[in-house]
C-alpha positions in Angstrom: -9.4 -24.1 -24.2 -9.4 -22.5 -20.7 -9.2 -18.7 -20.6 -5.8 -17.1 -19.9 -5.4 -16.5 -16.1 -4.7 -12.9 -15.2 -2.7 -11.8 -12.2 -4.9 -8.7 -12.2 -8.0 -8.3 -14.4 -8.4 -4.6 -14.9 -10.4 -5.1 -18.1 -13.0 -7.3 -16.4 -13.4 -4.8 -13.6 -13.8 -1.9 -16.1 -16.4 -3.7 -18.2 -18.7 -4.1 -15.1 -18.7 -0.3 -14.6 -18.1 0.8 -18.1 -21.1 3.0 -18.5 -20.4 4.8 -15.2 -16.8 5.4 -16.0 -17.3 6.4 -19.7 -20.0 8.9 -18.6 -17.7 10.4 -16.0 -14.8 10.7 -18.4 -17.0 12.3 -21.1 -18.2 14.9 -18.6 -14.5 15.9 -18.1 -13.9 16.0 -21.8 -17.0 18.1 -22.4 -15.9 20.5 -19.7 -12.3 20.5 -21.0 -11.2 21.1 -17.4 -8.3 18.6 -17.5 -6.3 20.0 -14.6 -7.9 21.0 -11.4 -11.5 20.4 -12.7 -14.5 19.9 -10.5 -14.1 16.1 -10.4 -10.8 16.5 -8.4 -12.5 18.4 -5.5 -15.6 16.1 -5.7 -13.4 13.0 -5.4 -11.4 14.4 -2.5 -14.6 15.3 -0.7 -16.0 11.8 -1.2 -12.7 10.1 -0.1 -12.7 12.3 3.0 -16.2 11.1 3.8 -15.3 7.4 3.1 -12.2 7.6 5.3 -13.7 9.7 8.0 -10.8 12.2 7.5 -11.1 16.0 7.4 -8.4 16.5 4.7 -7.5 14.6 1.5 -5.0 16.2 -0.8 -4.8 14.5 -4.2 -1.4 14.3 -5.9 0.3 12.7 -8.8 1.2 9.3 -7.3 1.9 7.5 -4.1 5.6 8.2 -4.1 5.0 11.9 -4.3 2.5 11.6 -1.5 5.3 10.1 0.7 7.9 12.7 -0.4 5.5 15.7 0.1 4.6 14.4 3.5 8.2 14.3 4.7 8.8 17.7 3.1 6.0 19.2 5.2 7.5 18.0 8.5 10.6 20.2 8.1 13.1 17.4 8.7 16.8 18.2 8.3 19.5 16.3 6.4 20.7 13.5 8.7 17.5 13.1 10.6 16.4 9.5 10.8 13.2 7.9 9.7 12.4 4.3 10.7 11.1 2.1 7.9 10.6 -1.6 7.4 13.2 -3.4 5.4 10.6 -5.6 3.6 8.5 -3.2 1.5 8.4 -1.5 -1.9 11.3 0.8 -2.5 9.3 4.0 -2.5 8.8 3.9 1.3 12.6 4.3 1.8 13.5 6.0 -1.5 11.9 9.3 -0.5 13.8 9.3 2.8 17.1 9.1 1.0 16.0 11.5 -1.7 15.5 14.3 0.9 18.9 13.6 2.5 17.4 11.8 5.5 18.7 8.5 6.9 16.5 5.4 6.5 16.7 3.3 9.6 15.6 -0.2 8.6 13.8 -2.5 11.1 12.6 -6.0 10.7 9.0 -7.2 10.0 6.8 -9.8 11.6 7.4 -13.0 9.6 3.7 -13.9 9.6 2.0 -10.6 8.8 4.9 -9.0 6.8 4.2 -5.7 8.6 6.7 -3.7 10.7 7.6 -5.3 14.0 6.7 -3.0 16.9 9.2 -4.9 19.0 12.0 -3.8 16.8 11.3 -0.1 17.2 13.1 0.6 20.5 16.4 -0.7 19.0 16.0 1.8 16.1 15.9 4.9 18.3 18.6 7.5 18.4 18.8 11.2 19.2 18.1 11.9 15.5 15.0 9.8 15.1 12.1 12.0 13.9 9.5 9.7 12.2 8.3 6.2 11.5 6.8 5.0 8.2 4.7 2.0 8.9 3.7 0.2 5.7 0.3 -1.6 5.6 1.7 -4.3 3.4 -0.4 -6.6 1.1 -3.8 -5.3 2.5 -3.9 -5.3 6.3 -3.0 -2.8 8.9 0.2 -2.8 11.0 -0.4 -3.0 14.7 -1.0 0.7 15.1 -2.0 1.1 18.8 1.4 0.2 20.3 3.2 1.9 17.4 1.3 5.1 18.0 2.0 4.9 21.7 5.7 4.5 21.0 5.6 7.5 18.7 3.9 9.6 21.3 6.3 8.6 23.9 9.3 9.6 21.8 7.7 12.6 20.0 7.9 11.0 16.6 5.8 11.7 13.5 4.0 8.7 11.9 3.5 8.7 8.1 1.3 5.7 7.1 2.1 4.1 3.8 -1.4 3.0 2.9 -0.8 2.3 -0.8 -1.8 -1.4 -0.5 -4.5 -1.3 2.2 -7.0 1.4 1.4 -10.4 0.2 2.8 -8.9 -1.8 5.6 -10.0 -1.0 9.2 -8.0 -1.2 12.4 -9.7 -1.9 15.8 -8.2 -0.4 18.9 -8.4 -2.2 22.3 -11.3 0.1 23.4 -13.3 -1.0 20.3 -12.8 2.2 18.3 -12.2 1.5 14.6 -10.3 3.6 12.1 -9.5 3.3 8.4 -5.8 2.7 7.5 -4.2 5.9 6.5 -6.1 8.0 9.1 -4.3 7.1 12.3 -0.9 8.7 12.0 0.3 12.3 11.5 -0.2 11.8 7.8 -1.4 9.0 5.6 -0.4 8.3 2.0 -1.9 6.2 -0.7 -1.5 5.3 -4.4 -4.1 4.9 -7.1 -1.8 3.0 -9.5 -4.2 1.0 -11.8 -3.6 -2.4 -10.0 -4.3 -1.0 -6.5 -7.6 -1.9 -4.8 -8.7 1.7 -5.7 -6.9 2.3 -8.9 -7.2 4.9 -11.7 -6.4 4.6 -15.4 -2.9 6.0 -15.0 -1.0 7.4 -12.0 -2.5 9.1 -9.0 -2.1 9.4 -5.2 -3.4 11.2 -2.2 -2.3 12.5 1.2 -4.5 12.3 4.3 -4.3 14.3 7.5 -6.5 15.5 10.4 -4.2 18.4 11.1 -5.5 21.7 9.6 -2.1 23.4 9.5 -0.4 20.4 7.9 -3.2 20.1 5.3 -2.6 23.7 4.1 1.1 23.1 4.0 0.8 19.8 2.1 -1.5 21.5 -0.5 1.1 24.3 -0.9 4.0 22.0 -1.4 2.1 19.9 -3.9 1.4 23.1 -5.8 4.9 24.7 -6.2 4.8 26.0 -2.6 2.1 28.5 -3.4 -1.1 29.5 -1.6 -1.7 32.4 -4.0 -0.8 31.9 -7.7 2.8 33.2 -8.5 3.5 33.8 -4.8 5.7 31.0 -3.6 6.1 30.8 0.2 7.7 27.3 0.3 9.9 25.2 -1.9 7.5 22.8 -3.4 6.9 20.5 -6.3 4.3 20.0 -9.1 2.2 17.0 -8.1 -1.4 16.9 -9.4 -4.1 14.3 -9.8 -5.6 15.1 -13.2 -9.3 15.5 -13.6 -9.8 12.4 -15.8 -8.2 10.2 -13.2 -10.2 11.8 -10.4 -13.4 11.2 -12.4 -12.5 7.5 -12.7 -11.6 7.2 -9.0 -14.9 8.9 -7.9 -16.8 6.2 -9.8 -14.7 3.3 -8.4 -14.7 4.7 -4.8 -18.5 3.8 -4.8 -17.5 0.2 -5.4 -14.5 0.0 -3.1 -16.2 -1.9 -0.3 -17.6 -4.3 -2.8 -14.1 -4.8 -4.3 -12.6 -5.4 -0.8 -15.3 -8.0 0.0 -14.7 -9.8 -3.3 -11.0 -10.0 -2.6 -11.6 -11.2 1.0 -14.0 -13.9 -0.3 -11.5 -15.1 -2.9 -8.8 -15.1 -0.3 -10.9 -17.2 2.1 -11.5 -19.8 -0.7 -7.8 -20.0 -1.5 -7.0 -20.5 2.2 -9.6 -23.2 2.7 -8.4 -25.1 -0.3 -4.8 -24.9 0.8 -5.6 -26.0 4.3 -7.5 -29.0 3.0 -4.5 -30.3 1.0 -1.7 -29.1 3.3 -3.2 -28.9 6.8 0.1 -29.0 8.6 1.7 -26.3 6.4 4.5 -28.6 5.2 4.6 -27.0 1.8 3.3 -23.5 2.2 2.0 -20.9 4.7 -1.2 -19.1 3.9 -1.7 -15.4 4.8 -2.3 -14.6 8.4 -5.1 -12.2 9.2 -4.3 -10.1 12.2 -6.9 -9.9 15.0 -6.7 -6.1 15.0 -7.3 -5.5 11.3 -9.5 -6.4 8.4 -7.6 -7.6 5.3 -8.4 -6.2 1.9 -6.0 -8.6 0.1 -4.2 -6.3 -2.4 -2.1 -9.4 -2.7 -2.7 -13.0 -1.7 0.8 -13.8 -0.6 1.9 -17.3 0.5 5.3 -18.3 2.0 6.8 -21.3 0.3 8.6 -23.7 2.6 12.0 -25.5 1.9 13.5 -23.0 -0.6 11.0 -24.1 -3.3 9.6 -20.7 -4.1 11.5 -20.0 -7.4 10.9 -23.6 -8.6 7.2 -23.3 -7.8 7.0 -20.0 -9.6 8.7 -21.5 -12.7 6.4 -24.5 -12.6 3.3 -22.3 -12.4 4.5 -20.3 -15.4 4.8 -23.5 -17.4 1.2 -24.2 -16.6 0.1 -20.7 -17.8 -0.4 -19.4 -14.3 1.1 -16.0 -13.4 2.6 -15.3 -10.0 4.8 -12.5 -8.6 7.5 -12.1 -6.0 7.0 -9.0 -3.9 9.9 -8.3 -3.1 12.8 -10.5 -4.1 15.5 -8.4 -2.4 15.0 -6.7 1.0 15.9 -3.0 1.1 19.0 -3.4 3.2 20.5 -5.5 0.4 19.7 -2.9 -2.3 22.7 -1.2 -3.7 21.1 2.2 -3.5 20.7 2.0 0.3 24.0 0.3 1.3 25.8 3.6 2.1 23.0 5.7 3.5 21.1 3.2 5.7 21.4 2.3 9.4 20.1 -1.2 10.1 18.5 -1.6 13.6 19.1 -5.1 14.9 18.5 -8.3 13.0 16.7 -8.1 9.6 16.5 -11.8 9.3 12.7 -11.9 8.9 12.9 -9.5 6.0 15.5 -11.6 4.3 13.5 -14.8 4.9 10.3 -13.1 3.5 12.3 -12.1 0.4 13.3 -15.7 -0.1 10.0 -17.3 0.5 7.0 -15.1 -0.5 4.9 -15.7 -3.7 1.8 -13.8 -4.6 -0.9 -15.7 -6.5 -3.5 -14.3 -8.9 -5.9 -12.0 -6.9 -8.4 -9.5 -8.2 -12.1 -8.5 -7.9 -13.2 -10.7 -10.9 -11.4 -13.9 -10.0 -13.6 -17.0 -10.1 -13.5 -20.2 -8.1 -12.8 -22.0 -11.4 -9.6 -20.0 -11.9 -8.6 -20.4 -8.2 -9.1 -24.2 -8.5 -6.7 -24.2 -11.5 -4.1 -22.3 -9.4 -4.5 -24.5 -6.3 -4.5 -27.7 -8.4 -1.2 -26.6 -10.1 0.4 -25.9 -6.7 -0.7 -29.3 -5.5 0.7 -31.0 -8.5 4.0 -29.3 -8.0 4.4 -30.5 -4.4 3.1 -34.0 -5.1 
C-alpha cells in the first residue's frame, strides 16, 4: 500500500536533523533559560548574517511582527495603509486592529503579488504605508514599488512570512533578500513555513538603528530598562527552545529552498508535458526579478473546476489546500473599515481558481507522480 501523501512533512524533515535539534533543545533545558536565553541572541545574530541585515528582532509570531512594525511608525487612527486584497488575513488584520484604514489593491493574476500598477489609484492624503506581501515564495516587484514609496514618502513593511530565503535582483544587478528592502521586514516561523520552529515564532528586520531600538522596546512592554516603560508596548517574545530549533534549521534553509525549487520544477515539467497549452491549469509563474522558494506550489484551475478537482484529489487520498478562498474585500470583518482602490477582479479570480498541491522539503518524485497522475485522470 502506498504511503499516505502529506501536504507538509514536518516529521520527515525533523528526522533528518533529529540529532542536531535534540542536542540544541537539551542545551536549553540544561540551562533552564527558557525566556531570553543565549540561543535567542545567537539565532538573531545568525539570521542577521544570513539576510545581510543589521537588526533582527525576534518576536512571538508573524502577526505580532506586523503589528509591532506599524506601532513603531507612529501612525494615527484613520491613516491609510495599502495592502493586497489577495493574501492571508494577518496582513490587513493588524491595520484594522490599530484603528488604521486598510486600502486594498489588486494583485497580478500570474504572480499573485501586489500590482504596482494599482498603487497610484490607492493614494490619498492619508496614505502612510504599503504592506507588500511576498506570497507563496517569491518577491513582489520591489524596485518600482520602493521608487513609488520614496516619491510619496511612504513606509514599506514587507510581509515576508512565505518567502524567507528568496532573493530580489534590481536592474543594476544588486541582489537583496526579501524582508530587507523596505523600512521594516516581517516574517513568521510557524511550523509549516520554509524556516519553521516547533510552535509559534516571528521576527522583525530593519536597517534603521532608531527603529530597531523602538521595535525592541515595543515588543518588550515598551521598556528599555526593566520596569521603566517609555512606550505603550506589548509582550511578544520568541522563547529560547524555539530559537534553538530555528538556529539549527537556519543552517539548512538554502538546502530546503533548493529542494522545494527542484520539486516545483518537476511538477511544472510534468504538467507542461500533459497540458502544454494550459487548457486545464496554469502552473506557477517565476518572476524574472526574483528567485522562488515555493512555500506553496499553487496552480490556477481553469473553467471553474477548482473545487471539483480538490474533491477528486481528496477521494484519491491526495491533500490540497485553497489559499485563500475569499479575498479580503469580501471578508465580513473588513467590509466597514476598508477602502477598495480600483478593480479587485484579479483577487476575486485568484480566490476562485487557486489550488496548492503537496509541497515540502522531503517530497519525492514518486509522490509527485501520484499527484500529477491524479490531476490528469480528473481532466481526462
